[in-house]
N, C-alpha and C positions, 0 to 999 in steps of 0.2 A: 504494500500500500504506500503511495507517495506521502511525504511528510504533511501535506495539506489535509490528509484524512479523507480525501475524495476518492471515489473509485470510478473507473470507467474512462470514456474518451474525454479529452479536453473540451471545454465549451467553445461554441462559436456563436456568431450573432444570430443564427437561426434557432437557437435553443429557446429564445423568448421572442415574442412579437410585441413591440411597444407601439401603441397606436398614437399617431400624430394628429389628433383631432383638432380642427381649427376652433371648435366650440370651447375647448379647454382654454385657449388663449383669449377668446372673447370674454369668457367668464372672469379670467384674471384681470383683464383690463377694466371690466365693469366694476369689480370689487375695488380696484384702486381709485377709479373715478368717483364711485359713490363715497368712498372715505374722504377723498380730497374735497369734493364739492360740499360735503356735509360740514367741512371746516371752513367754508367760505371761499374755496379756491375756484379757479376757472380752468384755463388750459394748463397742461403740464408737459415739460420736456424731459424725457428720460434719455440720458447719454451714456450711462455705465453699461458696458457691453453685456455683462451677465444679466442685467436687468432688462435690457432690450430683448435678449433671447428668451428670458422667462415670460415676457408679455406677448411675444410675437411668434416664437418658434424659429425665427430667422437668425442667422449668425454670420456676420461679416464685420471685420474691423472698421470702425468709424461710423457705423449706422446709428441713427438716433430715431426715437419715437416721439411724435407729437400727439398727445392725448387731447382731443378737442372737447370743449365743454358741451358741444352739440351731440356727442356720441360718435362722431366720425374721427378716426385716428389715421395718422399718416406715418408710414415708415420711410425715411429718407436715407438712401444708401449711396456711398461713393462708387460702388461697383455692384454687379449683380449679386444679390444675397444668395447664399448657399447654405443648405442644411443637409443633414444626413439623407442621402438618397434623392435630393432635389437640387438642381443647379439654377433654374430660372424661376423667379417669383411670378405669380399672377399679378395683374395690375390691381385687382381688388380681391380680398379674401374676407368675406363677410363684411364687417364694418371697417376693415383695414385697407387703406389705399397704399400701394407700394410705388415709390418713385425712385428710379435710378438716376442719379445726377450725373451730368457730364464731367469729364475728367478735370476740367479747369476750375471746378467749384472748390474753394479752399476748405470749407468746413460745413458739413451738412447741418450742424446745430445752428449756424447763423441763418441758413436758409429756412430752417424750421421756425426760428424766431420771427423772421420776416413774414412767413405764412401765418403765424399766430396773430401778428399785428394786422395783417390784411383781412382776416376773418373776424376780428374782434369788433364788438359793438362800439358806439360812440363813447367818448370819455376814456379815462384811464382804465386799463384792464390788467389783470394779474397773469403772470406766467411763472409757474413754479418750475424751478430748475434744481438739479442735484448738485448743490454747491460743493459737497464733499468730493465730487468727481471732476470739478472744473478748476482749471488754473485761474489765477487772477486775470491774466490776459484774455482768456476765453470768455470769462464772465463780462469783462468790459466790452468785448466784441459783440456779445449778445445784446447788451444794453444799447450800444451804438447803432446796431442794425434795426432795433425796434424801440425807438424812444417813447412811443405811446404806451409801451408796456412797462409795468412795474414788476421787476423781478423779485420773487420771494423764494424761500427755501422749501423744497419738497421734503428735505431731510432724508432719512433712510426708510421712507415709507415702503418702497419696493422690497428692500432687504427684509424688513419686518414681515411683509406678506410672504416672502420666500421661506421663512423659518419652518413652518409646518408643511411637510411634503405630501402630495397626493400619491395615489397608487402608481400612476405613470412614472413619477419621479423615483419612487422607491424601487420600482422594477428596474429602472436604469441603474440605480446604485447596486442592486443585487447582482446584476450582470457584471458591472465593473468589479465587484468584489470577487466573483467567480473567476474572472479573467486573471485578476491579481494573484489569487491563491494558486492557480495552476502555474502561472509563470514562476512564482517563487518555489513551488514544489518541484518543478522540473530542474531548476538550477541546483537545488540541494541534492539532487541525485547525480550531479556531475562532479568531476574532480576539481577541487578548489585550491589546493596548495600550489603555490607558485604563481597564481594569477594575480593581476593587479586589481586594485579597487575600481579603477576606471574601466577595465575590461569587463568586470562583473556587472557594473552598472549599465554599460552598453548592451550586454547580453540580456539583462532583465528587461530593458526597454524593447529590445527586438522581440522577445518572447511575448510581451504584452501585445504588440502589434500582430504577431502571428496568431494570437487567440482572439482577435477581433476588436481590440481597443482602437479608438480613434487616435490615441497617443498616450503618453504618460500624463498622469494628473498633475505632476510637479517633477522637478529634476530628481531623479533617483539618487538616493544617498547610500553609499557603501563605505563602511569604515572597518578597518582591521587593526588588531594590536592596540597601540596607544590611541588610535583614532576611533576605536569602537565606542558607540554610545555618545559620540560628540554631536550635539545638536547643530544642524546646518552644515555638517562637514561636506565639503566638495570632494568627490573621489579623486584620488591622485595615483601616483605610481608605486605606492607601497604595496608589496606583495604579501599574500596570505601565507602565514607560517604556522608550523605546529605550535600548539599552546595558546594561540591567539583567541580572543573574543572576535567574532565577526558579526557586525550589526548591519542590517539592511532596512531601508525605509523606502517604500515605493507605493504606487497606486496607478490604476488604469483610469482613463477618461473614456466614457461610453455614452454616446448621444449627448455629450456635453456635461454629464454628471461624473463626479470624481470621488473616489474612495481613497483610503490610506491604511496601510498596514506597516508595522515595524516589528522586527524579530531580531533576536540575538542568539548566536550559536557559538559553540566551542570547536576549534579545529584540533583534531587529534583524538587519541583513544579515550581520554577521560579528562574532565575538567579538574582544575585545582580547587582546593578547599575554599579559597577566597572567592573564586568565580562562582561556586555553588552558593555560597552565603550571599553574595551581592545579587545574584540572579533571583534567588528565592525571596529576597526582600523587595525587589522591584516587582516581581510577580504578585506578591501579596498586596502591594500598593495598587497595582493595576486592577486586580480583582475587586478591591474595595471600591474603587472608582466606578467600575462597571456595575456593581451591585447597587450603587446609589442612583442609577439612571432611571428614576421613576417620575411620572408626571407630578408636578407640584413641588419637586425638590428644588431648592435654590441652587443657582449655578455655583455659587461659592461653597456650598455644602458638598457638592460633588468634588470640587477641587480639594476641599479640606479632607475628604475621605481618602483620596489618593495620596495626598501630601503627608498626612499624619504619620504613617509607618516609617517613612523616610526621614522625617524630621526627628522622630523619636530615636532613630538609630544614629543620629548625629550628622545626617547628610543635608540638612536644611539649606546650608549656604551653597550647595552644589545644584540646587533645583532651578528649573526654568520658571519664568513668571507665571505660566499657566500649565495645566495638565490636560487640556483638551480644547476642542473648538468644533463648530459646526462644519458640515460639508454639504456639497450640492453642486451647483454650477461653478462654484469656486471652492478651493480647498481650505480656505480660512474664513468661512462664513461665521455669522453669529449663530448660536451664542458662544461666548468665550467662557471657558471654565477656569476661573482664576480667583485669587483671594478677594479681589475688589469688585468682581462682576455682580451686577444687579439684575434680578429677574428670576423667574422660575421656569423649569422645563415644562413643555407641552408634549403630549403624545405625538408620535409620527415626526419627531425631530431627529435627524441623523447627526451624530456627534462622534468625535474621536475621544478615546481615553488613552493617554500616552505619557505616563511618567517615565522618567529615566534618570540615571545617575552616571556621570562621567568622572572618573578619578584621573586627574592630570598625570600624564606620564605612564599610566597603566592601562587605561581603557575603561569601558563601562558597558552598561546594559540599557537598552530601550525595548519597550514592549508597547506597541500601538495597535489598537483595534478600531474599526468603524462599527458603530451600533446604532440601532433605532430605538428611541425611547418608547416603551410600551408599558401599560399598567400591569400591576401584578396579576390581575384577573386574566390577562391575556398571555401570561407566562413570563412577564418581565421583559427586560431589554432584549431586543432581537440582534443577535450577533451576526454581522454580515461577513466578516473576515475570519475564516475558521482554520487557517493554518495552525498547526499545533503550537502550543506555548510551552511544551515540555522542553527542557534544556537538552538539546541534541548535541552529541559529540560527532562531528562529521569527519 
């Protein structure tokens, strides 16, 4: 049996059929519009790429979405939008008008602001923009292009709506997790000693693609020896040696949705006592964090559950600022599981739990999983990444 614990042929994109129904996107835009107009807003301009994709299903760099107060929405793209399986957009999709701009248009957001001004009623109108996604220069360009409009902040309204995933989104995450588990499982069956971190990272990403991923969810991290367990480590030319800890952190992107897994292994016939002790401590911390993932639990309580065993063992100064985060169309979505995070978990929110300890000069342990928050009555948290967490000697 492969280390992932799965039996049978590797997955491919045909194992699941994910429906791309336009009414899903219509409903998402309607929810956002209802929320915004209830707060006194009028038109809204969505510029963050992941938010545009969430609301339209289309994905192309630079595209923006103008939500009209009249219920008519316009997607403005600098090139022909492309989604999985489709390369040319229809001119209209339900209440969504799609406009491909000529190549000499510098910024679709400026065109959207001009369009909002042209369709606004008499007097000063409001245009909500995602200020957290705009540079100062871009914000000024929007104001100059539509002086009749008063720009106001849409805030993170779309990100907040994205928190709770529907079944289409969760299905995509499940496929991404299956692909990731199989890619990692296959690598662990190969010879590792003597290979460089960079080589292993490239092979993992190739295997993700072989199994149907659109690409890696984030740059794959491989660390061996003194680099193991190091957060944000960029794979280098260090070779895997006997006695090393080997830590890997990877994820697949499927239909735009991203998962994350992190595992640590020992190279050689048997781990050393200090490796066993450190691994069991991190594993206990990760298990405590996973078990806390229930609806109604405060974000910081989940972080506290995962952090406490490591702090009690004297590793508090070596811990990262957070022990998990949301995943979806982006790998670092809300919520943030950290000591200062405010808010409570909802059901159907996918998050990571990823405590780790790195001992400078020696190496360390990371254990990351992607899970979906579920109530206890439904069996508790749904584990998406199932590669074994047993300390394997490879």
